[in-house]
C-alpha positions as CSV (number, residue, x, y, z in Angstrom):
1,X,-30.4,33.4,70.2
2,X,-31.7,36.1,72.4
3,X,-30.5,39.6,71.4
4,X,-27.7,41.1,73.8
5,X,-27.1,44.6,73.1
6,X,-22.9,44.5,73.2
7,X,-23.2,48.4,72.9
8,X,-25.5,49.0,75.9
9,X,-23.3,46.6,77.8
10,X,-20.1,48.0,77.1
11,X,-21.5,51.6,77.8
12,X,-20.6,51.1,81.4
13,X,-17.5,49.7,80.8
14,X,-14.1,51.2,81.8
15,X,-12.1,50.7,78.4
16,X,-8.5,51.1,80.1
17,X,-9.2,48.7,82.7
18,X,-10.4,45.7,80.7
19,X,-10.3,41.8,82.1
20,X,-9.8,38.8,79.9
21,X,-11.6,36.0,81.7
22,X,-12.2,32.4,80.9
23,X,-12.7,29.0,82.5
24,X,-9.5,27.7,84.2
25,X,-9.2,24.6,81.8
26,X,-8.1,23.7,77.7
27,X,-6.1,26.8,76.6
28,X,-6.1,29.2,79.6
29,X,-2.9,28.8,80.5
30,X,-1.9,31.0,77.0
31,X,-5.0,32.9,77.0
32,X,-3.7,34.7,80.5
33,X,-0.3,34.8,79.7
34,X,-1.1,36.3,76.2
35,X,-3.2,38.9,78.0
36,X,-0.4,39.5,80.4
37,X,2.0,40.0,77.6
38,X,-0.5,42.8,76.4
39,X,-1.1,44.4,79.6
40,X,-5.0,43.1,80.2
41,X,-5.8,42.2,83.5
42,X,-7.1,38.7,84.1
43,X,-9.8,36.4,85.9
44,X,-9.9,32.4,85.9
45,X,-13.1,30.7,86.7
46,X,-12.8,27.6,88.5
47,X,-15.8,25.0,89.8
48,X,-15.0,23.8,93.5
49,X,-12.0,25.5,94.6
50,X,-8.7,27.7,93.2
51,X,-6.4,25.3,90.8
52,X,-3.4,24.9,92.5
53,X,-1.3,24.3,89.7
54,X,-1.7,27.8,88.5
55,X,0.9,28.8,91.3
56,X,3.4,27.0,89.4
57,X,3.1,29.1,86.3
58,X,2.9,32.6,87.7
59,X,3.0,34.0,83.8
60,X,0.1,32.1,83.2
61,X,-1.8,32.4,86.5
62,X,-5.1,34.6,86.3
63,X,-4.6,37.9,88.7
64,X,-7.7,36.7,90.5
65,X,-10.0,33.7,90.1
66,X,-13.7,33.3,90.5
67,X,-14.9,30.2,92.2
68,X,-18.5,28.7,91.5
69,X,-20.1,25.4,92.5
70,X,-21.5,24.7,89.0
71,X,-20.4,26.0,85.7
72,X,-24.1,26.7,84.9
73,X,-23.5,29.0,88.2
74,X,-21.1,31.6,85.9
75,X,-24.5,33.2,84.9
76,X,-25.5,34.3,88.3
77,X,-21.9,36.0,88.7
78,X,-22.7,38.3,85.4
79,X,-23.5,41.1,87.4
80,X,-20.1,41.1,89.3
81,X,-18.1,39.9,86.2
82,X,-19.6,42.7,84.3
83,X,-18.4,45.0,87.0
84,X,-14.8,43.7,86.6
85,X,-15.2,45.0,82.8
86,X,-14.8,41.0,81.7
87,X,-14.4,40.1,78.1
88,X,-15.0,36.4,78.2
89,X,-12.8,34.2,75.8
90,X,-14.5,31.0,75.0
91,X,-12.8,27.7,74.4
92,X,-14.2,24.4,73.7
93,X,-14.3,23.2,77.2
94,X,-15.9,26.4,78.7
95,X,-18.5,25.5,75.7
96,X,-19.3,22.0,76.8
97,X,-19.2,22.2,80.4
98,X,-21.3,25.5,80.4
99,X,-23.7,23.8,77.9
100,X,-24.8,25.3,74.5
101,X,-27.9,27.3,75.4
102,X,-26.3,28.5,78.5
103,X,-23.7,29.9,76.9
104,X,-25.7,31.5,74.0
105,X,-27.8,33.3,76.8
106,X,-24.6,34.4,78.7
107,X,-25.0,37.9,79.3
108,X,-21.2,38.7,79.2
109,X,-19.3,40.5,76.1
110,X,-17.8,37.5,74.4
111,X,-15.1,37.2,72.1
112,X,-16.1,35.8,68.7
113,X,-19.8,35.4,67.1
114,X,-21.6,33.3,69.1
115,X,-24.3,32.2,66.3
116,X,-21.4,30.1,65.2
117,X,-22.5,27.7,67.6
118,X,-25.4,26.8,65.8
119,X,-23.5,26.0,62.7
120,X,-20.2,24.4,64.6
121,X,-22.5,22.0,66.9
122,X,-24.8,20.6,64.2
123,X,-22.8,18.5,61.7
124,X,-25.7,18.7,59.5
125,X,-25.4,22.5,59.4
126,X,-21.4,22.0,59.7
127,X,-21.2,19.9,56.4
128,X,-23.7,22.7,54.7
129,X,-21.0,25.6,55.9
130,X,-17.8,23.8,54.9
131,X,-18.9,22.2,51.3
132,X,-21.0,25.6,50.4
133,X,-17.3,27.2,50.8
134,X,-16.1,24.6,48.2
135,X,-14.2,22.6,50.9
136,X,-13.9,18.7,50.5
137,X,-15.3,16.5,53.1
138,X,-15.2,12.8,54.0
139,X,-18.1,11.1,52.2
140,X,-21.2,10.5,54.6
141,X,-22.7,7.4,54.7
142,X,-26.9,8.4,55.8
143,X,-27.5,4.8,56.0
144,X,-25.6,2.6,58.3
145,X,-26.8,-0.6,56.8
146,X,-24.5,0.7,53.5
147,X,-21.5,0.8,55.5
148,X,-19.3,-1.6,53.5
149,X,-15.8,0.1,54.1
150,X,-14.4,1.3,57.0
151,X,-16.1,4.8,58.6
152,X,-15.7,6.7,61.7
153,X,-18.5,7.2,63.8
154,X,-18.7,11.1,65.9
155,X,-21.1,12.1,68.3
156,X,-22.2,15.6,68.6
157,X,-20.4,18.4,70.4
158,X,-16.8,18.8,71.5
159,X,-15.8,16.1,73.3
160,X,-11.9,15.6,72.5
161,X,-13.2,12.6,70.4
162,X,-14.4,10.5,73.4
163,X,-16.7,8.0,72.1
164,X,-15.4,8.1,68.3
165,X,-15.0,4.7,67.1
166,X,-14.1,3.1,63.2
167,X,-16.6,0.5,62.3
168,X,-16.1,-1.7,59.0
169,X,-19.8,-3.4,59.0
170,X,-23.0,-2.3,59.7
171,X,-23.1,-5.1,62.3
172,X,-19.9,-3.5,64.2
173,X,-21.8,-0.2,64.1
174,X,-25.0,-1.9,65.7
175,X,-22.7,-3.2,68.4
176,X,-21.0,-0.1,69.9
177,X,-23.7,2.7,68.5
178,X,-24.7,4.9,71.6
179,X,-28.5,5.3,70.0
180,X,-29.3,8.0,72.8
181,X,-27.0,10.3,71.3
182,X,-27.2,12.1,67.8
183,X,-24.2,10.9,65.4
184,X,-22.7,11.4,62.1
185,X,-20.9,8.7,59.9
186,X,-18.2,9.3,57.5
187,X,-15.7,7.4,55.6
188,X,-12.2,6.8,57.1
189,X,-9.9,9.0,55.1
190,X,-6.5,7.6,54.8
191,X,-3.7,10.1,55.0
192,X,-1.8,12.5,57.5
193,X,-3.7,14.8,60.2
194,X,-3.0,18.4,60.1
195,X,-5.3,20.7,62.5
196,X,-4.7,24.3,61.2
197,X,-5.0,27.3,63.5
198,X,-6.2,30.3,61.8
199,X,-7.0,33.7,62.8
200,X,-10.0,36.0,61.3
201,X,-9.9,40.1,61.7
202,X,-12.8,41.6,60.7
203,X,-11.5,45.0,61.6
204,X,-7.8,44.6,60.8
205,X,-6.5,44.1,56.8
206,X,-2.8,44.1,57.2
207,X,-2.8,40.1,56.2
208,X,-4.1,37.8,54.0
209,X,-6.8,40.2,52.6
210,X,-10.7,38.9,52.5
211,X,-13.9,40.8,51.4
212,X,-13.8,42.5,55.0
213,X,-10.9,42.0,57.6
214,X,-7.9,39.9,57.1
215,X,-6.5,36.3,57.8
216,X,-3.6,34.9,59.4
217,X,-2.3,31.3,60.0
218,X,-0.8,31.3,63.8
219,X,0.1,27.6,63.7
220,X,-0.9,23.6,63.6
221,X,-1.0,20.5,65.5
222,X,-1.6,16.8,65.5
223,X,-3.6,15.2,68.3
224,X,-2.3,12.5,70.5
225,X,-5.3,10.1,70.8
226,X,-5.8,7.0,72.8
227,X,-5.5,4.1,71.7
228,X,-5.7,4.3,68.6
229,X,-2.2,6.1,68.4
230,X,-0.9,3.1,70.3
231,X,-2.6,-0.1,68.9
232,X,0.1,-0.9,66.6
233,X,2.5,-1.8,69.1
234,X,0.1,-4.4,69.9
235,X,-1.1,-6.0,66.3
236,X,-3.4,-4.8,63.8
237,X,-6.8,-3.4,64.7
238,X,-8.5,-6.7,63.3
239,X,-6.7,-8.7,65.8
240,X,-7.2,-6.5,68.9
241,X,-11.0,-6.2,67.8
242,X,-11.1,-10.0,68.1
243,X,-10.3,-10.0,71.7
244,X,-12.8,-7.2,72.3
245,X,-10.2,-4.4,72.2
246,X,-11.6,-1.6,70.2
247,X,-9.4,1.8,69.5
248,X,-10.6,5.0,70.7
249,X,-10.1,8.5,69.8
250,X,-9.9,10.6,73.1
251,X,-7.1,13.3,72.6
252,X,-4.3,13.2,75.6
253,X,-2.1,15.7,74.1
254,X,-0.9,17.8,70.8
255,X,2.0,17.8,68.8
256,X,4.1,20.4,67.2
257,X,3.7,20.4,63.4
258,X,4.5,22.3,60.0
259,X,3.3,21.4,56.4
260,X,5.1,21.7,53.1
261,X,5.7,25.2,52.3
262,X,3.8,24.4,48.3
263,X,0.7,23.6,50.5
264,X,0.2,26.9,51.7
265,X,-1.3,28.3,49.1
266,X,-4.3,25.7,49.7
267,X,-4.4,26.2,53.5
268,X,-4.9,29.8,53.0
269,X,-7.7,29.6,49.9
270,X,-9.6,27.1,52.3
271,X,-9.3,29.7,55.2
272,X,-10.7,32.3,53.4
273,X,-13.3,30.5,51.7
274,X,-15.0,29.5,55.3
275,X,-14.7,32.7,56.3
276,X,-16.6,34.5,53.2
277,X,-18.8,31.8,53.7
278,X,-19.7,32.6,57.2
279,X,-20.2,36.2,56.3
280,X,-23.0,35.4,54.3
281,X,-24.9,32.4,56.5
282,X,-24.4,34.3,59.9
283,X,-22.3,37.3,59.9
284,X,-19.1,35.9,60.1
285,X,-16.9,33.8,62.1
286,X,-14.6,36.0,64.2
287,X,-11.2,35.3,65.7
288,X,-9.6,31.6,66.1
289,X,-10.8,29.0,64.5
290,X,-9.0,25.6,63.2
291,X,-10.0,23.3,60.2
292,X,-9.3,19.9,61.2
293,X,-8.2,18.3,57.6
294,X,-6.4,14.6,56.6
295,X,-3.9,15.2,53.9
296,X,-3.9,12.3,51.0
297,X,-1.3,10.8,49.3
298,X,-2.6,12.8,46.3
299,X,-1.9,16.2,48.1
300,X,-5.4,16.9,48.7
301,X,-6.9,18.6,51.7
302,X,-10.2,16.7,53.4
303,X,-11.6,19.0,55.9
304,X,-13.7,16.6,58.6
305,X,-14.6,19.4,61.1
306,X,-14.1,23.1,62.4
307,X,-13.6,24.1,65.6
308,X,-14.9,28.0,65.9
309,X,-12.4,29.3,68.6
310,X,-9.6,28.5,70.0
311,X,-8.2,25.4,70.5
312,X,-5.9,23.5,72.4
313,X,-3.8,22.3,69.5
314,X,-2.7,25.9,69.9
315,X,-1.0,25.0,73.4
316,X,2.5,24.3,72.1
317,X,3.3,27.4,70.5
318,X,2.6,29.9,73.7
319,X,6.2,31.5,72.7
320,X,4.9,31.5,69.0
321,X,5.4,29.1,66.6
322,X,7.2,28.7,63.0
323,X,4.1,30.3,61.4
324,X,3.5,33.1,63.9
325,X,7.1,34.1,64.1
326,X,6.7,35.1,60.6
327,X,4.3,37.6,61.6
328,X,5.2,38.8,65.4
329,X,7.8,37.0,67.6
330,X,6.6,35.6,70.5
331,X,3.0,36.0,69.9
332,X,0.6,32.9,70.8
333,X,-2.9,32.6,69.8
334,X,-4.0,33.8,73.3
335,X,-2.1,36.8,72.8
336,X,-3.3,37.3,69.0
337,X,-7.1,37.3,70.9
338,X,-5.7,40.0,73.4
339,X,-4.1,42.1,70.4
340,X,-7.5,42.3,68.7
341,X,-9.5,42.9,71.8
342,X,-6.7,46.1,72.6
343,X,-6.9,47.3,68.7
344,X,-10.5,47.1,69.0
345,X,-11.0,49.5,72.2
346,X,-8.5,51.8,70.6
347,X,-10.7,52.1,67.4
348,X,-13.8,52.3,69.5
349,X,-14.9,49.0,67.8
350,X,-15.3,46.6,70.1
351,X,-18.8,45.8,69.3
352,X,-17.7,44.5,66.0
353,X,-15.4,41.6,67.7
354,X,-17.9,40.7,70.8
355,X,-21.5,39.6,71.0
């Protein structure tokens, strides 16, 4: 990644008039709402035209819009956005639409550590990171000829589960695989899915203390996925596949959830391990991240993925979750991001949370 000198970029910024900006998608409503609650200006980036539905949500509507013809055109407006003292908040759709390479080159102060992208988006690097942190991951099948139990096949990148599929044999795998895409094959783990939403601050130590900074648990969710969550209404998966109907994993929504309190110590231990390993590997993950897990009947966590920024599963909690209410009432992940920016501004340490 080309070196972006954040200190030089921020030197011209009016720190009393910072603007939080993101693409109008994914988790933008709570990002704008959280910034508004903390007194920060907001800017929404939209393709083609202003998104009309924001008018229906005045407390989640950005103060102004930047309209571009294509997401890749965002870079062309870098100077204009810097004049507005913009800090970019990346989310899954933002990175996916802009493209990883363009996102890494984006010449704007960006919340979080962009170096995490190469570790998050590469399934092999992701496994090295998470297993190196001591987390248990589903077994990976290197050779599809070795498939002898149900597996899930995942393509690289944040695509909301699109294209993922289950296979039970090599023949089934070979019929459905798109060979022009990079993929990984994992054992299909039976259990309950919990998506754990954390926030790591490298500059505050007022929560679950780590070697540097502190960790918070903001919320949890489960994903509503089509059509895997509905196939039982029509029959068994095997029966449906005989008819040529294959379950898919496209995320269409998010379901609020809480976990057994006795499991919370392990939840924090996993989050701590991920951060400590990230500090050694690439200077540290900053801000929001999500561990995507399955809890087995033996109450063992298996982590099948990490999302290293705000996830859409935080959206049910714009007014706070059962966990964030125990930290501060009415705190969403979007608001927590805005608070970190404000705190860093007061401490003259924005360069420690932006890249």
